[in-house]
N, C-alpha and C positions, 0 to 999 in steps of 0.2 A: 468257594469265591475267591477269583484272582486277590494273589497277595499284594499286588502295587494297587489295589484300591485304597488299603488302611496305612499311604504313605502321605506324609505331609511336610513341609518345610517348616522346621523349629531353629527360629535364631540361637546362639550360642548364649547370649544375655539373658535368656527365659530360663534358663538349666539353672536350679538353684545349688548353692555349694554349700550355703548352710541354713538350717531351719529357722524360723519364726520365732523372736523372742518376745514374751512367752509363748508356748509350743500353739496356744490357742489364739494366737492374733491373725495366725495364715487366714488369705482371704478363702472364701467357700463359695465356687459358682454352682447355684442352684439352677436344676434342668429338671423342668416338672415335664409330666407324660404326652401333653400336647405340643410340645416342642419350645414352652417362652422359657427364658433364663433371667434371670435376678443376682442380684450378688451379695452376699453376705461376709460376715468372717465365723471361721469357727465356734467362737464365743455364742452366736446366734441361735446353734444348733437345737437349745433346749425349747425353743421357742417354733424353730421347725417343726418339731415332733408333736405327737399328741399324747396324753396321760393313755397307757395301756400298750404304746409300743414298746419295743425290745430289741435292746442293740447286740449283735452280736460281734465279740473280742476274740481277735487271734490271740494266745497270752504264750506263744512259744519264743523262745528267749534266743538272739542271736550269740556266736559263739564266737571266737575269735581264729575264723577257720583258713585265713589267708597262711599260707607257710611258703617259707623260704630257706631253699637248703643247697645240697649239693646232690647230684647222680655221683652214684661210685659204682666203676665196671672195672678192675682189675687195679691196674694204678693210674687209671683218667680218672679226674674228677669235673664234672662240670654244672654249672651254675641250673638251677630248674626250681621253679613256681609249683605249688598244687595248692588250688580250692576244693575244699571239702565239698561234697555234694549231698550223698545220703550216708548215714549209718548201716552198715551192714550184717554187724556182728560186733561182741564185743573188742574186739580186735580190728574190726575192718571198715574203711570208708569208703566209696566212691568216691573220684576225685577229677576235676578239670587239671590237668597240668599244661606246662609250657616249658622249655619245647615238648609237643605231643610226639612228634615224630621221631625224634631221638631216646626215646623208652622203651625198653621191652623188658618183656615178662621176664623176671629173675632179678634185676636190677636193685641194689643196693639202693638207699638215699638216706642222706642225715640232714634232719631239719633243726633249725637253732645253733648250739655251738657246738662246743669241741668235745665238751666232756661227756664223761659214759653215758649209755642213753636212759639211765637208770636215776641219772640226778636232773636237776634243773638245767635248762640251758640246754638239752640236746634232745632228741627225738629221733628214733632209728626205725626204719621198715624199708619192707620190701616189695617192689612192684607186681602185682598180680595182672588176672586178666584184662584185656582190654572191650571195654562193650560195644555196641551196636552203634551207640549215639559218639563215640570218642573218648568217653572218660576211660579211666583206669578203678581200680580198685587197689587200693594202699593195704599192705597188712602191718602192723606195725608191731612192733617189737613187747608195747607193754598192752593192757588191757583193762577193759570195765572203770572203774572210778581213777584208775592210776594214768591210763591213757588222756582220762579228761582232763585230770589236775594238768598233766604232760603239755597237752594243747592249750589251754587255757595261760600256760607258763610263756611258750615259744609262737604264738600264733599271732596273727595282727587282726584287727576288724575288716572286713573283705566289703568295703567301698563298692557301692557300683561302679562301673567302667567310665560312665561321664561324668563320676565326680574325681576318680582318682587319676584319669587321664590330666585333671588340671590342677589337682593339689595332692600332697601325701594325705595321708592318716595322722591325727594326733589324738592326744587325750582327751580332746572336746566330744571327740564321733564316739568314746566309748560309752558316754551317756548319751548324747544326742541320736544315737542309732540305736537305740531301745526303746521300748516303750513301759511307760511309769508300772503298766502291769505286767510284765515281762514274769514268765514261773518256770515254763517248760525248758530246760536247755535241750538245743539240736537245730536251729534254724542258722542257716549263712549269708541270708539277706532277711532284713527286719518287715515284718508286715505293715508297711509304711504310713498308711491312712491311721493307724492308733497312735503315730508318733505326735497327733495334734494334742490328745486328750494331758490334762492335769485335773488334780486333786479338785480344784474349783468348778470346773465344769462335771467331773462325775456329781459331784453336790447339788449342781443346779440342775441338774437331768434326774439324780434321785428325785429333788423336791417336785420336778414336774410330773413326776411319776411313769416316766421311762425306766423300765428294769435293765440289767445289765447281764450278760450271760458269756461264759468264757469258751470257745472250742480251742483245739492245739491241732494246727499245722505247720510242722517243720519246711520253711521254704526252704529251695534250693537253690543252687546256682544257676540252674537251667531256666532260672525266670529271665536273666539276662541276657540270655541266646538267643541271637534273630532268629528270624525265620527264614532261611535258605531256601525253602521251595518256590513255585510259582502259582501254585494251587494250596489255599487250606486244606484240603482233602489228603496231601502227600503227608502235610506236617506231622509229626510223631512229638506228643509232650513226653515231659521227663515226669518220673510218679514222684510223689513226696507221701511223707507218712503222715498219719493224722486221725486224729480221733474225735467222735462226740461221745459224751457221757449219755447213758438212761436217764440220768437227771436232766441234763440240760435239755435231750430229746422231748422229754416228759413239758416241760416248764415252755418251750418254744410250740411246741403241738397246741398248749393251754390257750397262748397270747393269740394263735389265728381262732381256736374255736371262740373265743371271748370277740373277735373282729380287730383285734389290735395288729399291727404290721410288726414284721421283721424287718431290721435295719440291720444290714450286715456294713459292720465296719472294715471295708477292705476287700479285695477279689480273693483272697487266699480264705476267710472265713466263708466267701459265697461259695470258692469253688467244694470247701468242705460240707456244707450246706447243703449244695444241689447233687453231691456226693452221697450222700445220705437219706435223700428224700426219692420216697418211692413214686409212681404215675400217682398215685391216689393221694398226693399231698403230704404222705405222714412222714416226719422225719424219725428215721430211727436210730437207736445207737450205731456208732462206727468205728471200729479201729481197722487201720491198714493203710494202704496205699492207694493213692488216687491219680490218674492221670489224666480226668476230664479235660476235654479241650471246647470251650464256647466261643463259636461263632453265630453270626447274625442266623435267625432260623430257628436256633434253642428256645425251647420251652419251658419258662422257668417253673419251679416247682414249689421253693419254699421263702425265695427273698423279694420281698416286695420294694426295697427302697437300698440304696446301695452309698455309701460312704466310700470315696476314693482319689487318689491322685491321678494326676496327670500323666499320662503312659509316653512309651516310645512308639515312635514312627511303627509300622509294619511289623508291630508285638501282638503276640497274642493276649495283652491284656487288654491293649487297643479293640480288639477282636472282641474282645468279650463284654466292654461298656458296649460298644457298638450294637450287640445282641441285645442288651440290657434298654437300652432307650431310644435304639432304632437307629440305622447307618447313618442315615442323610442328617438326623437331628445330632449326632457327636461330631460328620463333618462341620457341621454348623459352629456347633459349641465351642470346638477346638482353633477352630480360625478365630473366634472371638475372643476366646482366653489370650490366644498368643496376641492378639490386635490390641487388648485392653489392659494386658502387663502381668496376667498371673504367672508364677512360677513354677517351674518343671520338675518332676520326676520325685525324688524320695525324697528329699529335703523342700519339696515346693507345697503348693497351694493344695488346697482342697476340692472338691466336689461331689455334690449331694444330688444323685438320680434319681427321680420317681419313675416308677410304669405302672400301666394301668393294671387294678387288680384282676379285673374280669379274663387278662391273659394268661393269668396260672392255670395249670392243668389241676 
């Protein structure tokens, strides 16, 4: 499909710079399978689901993956920033760097302060090979838990560009840009649909008879990259590492067997579940990378309901929700959301999308 079909105009004032408080006070647009729309808040979620339904959350934890430092080449030092993208070894990360054109393999990089690399306040690395999508490999002097600790010490929360361009990161973001159930370190972007959940909301969902299950997909910085091609067929997704445990796969298969619905909290949970599901609709245990790219025409196998925030124009995520609920339906839904004051993107409001059960394979 033509990428420009997924473009739309969004006024700056619709971009949320802070989340709702409390988290579950955010607005939520319900989009039914037939294209009907209704307005709720996230606190209404238990009443919009049925006993026997199952929520699936991504329990990845955002790390402070934005690093600032200097590229060192002989006597020359130049400022450089890096956003870690995906871990490839105990001492190695793929990263997007700026300015990308000025780095070359073998350069040294000093992140943080000026102390010895083994001390808090500084983290040193070498520039490795450049990938096909423009990311480079950073080979750190530290490895394993020592590297994790150093990144936590010198790194910053990598706020999405549409927020970072309007304000700096602060201490509030360390809490706001993290789900309350995050536990598996490795993401460089939050699974933002889950930011709306509170302990009270979890308790009311449980009382309603809606079960909660957890998968892990470490969201990479590629989620913020624009689609630069003219046709979706020419776009290549960045891979992300994920896991669906055997216990979770069995539990979700049992939900479908009983006639319940699988409700994905966020596009990251959905992409992982769809990657792990066969043509027969059975969810299998999964460990590894997925680069699944979902566009209109895709036949969903696992997920029946999707809770997700409002996404960027021309983004792979707007393409995904258009595949889920129908392109024409989502164009109208987004126009309605803009006209009625919904807040967009990571800290913004939510939507709850339903699709016909008979369309699943």
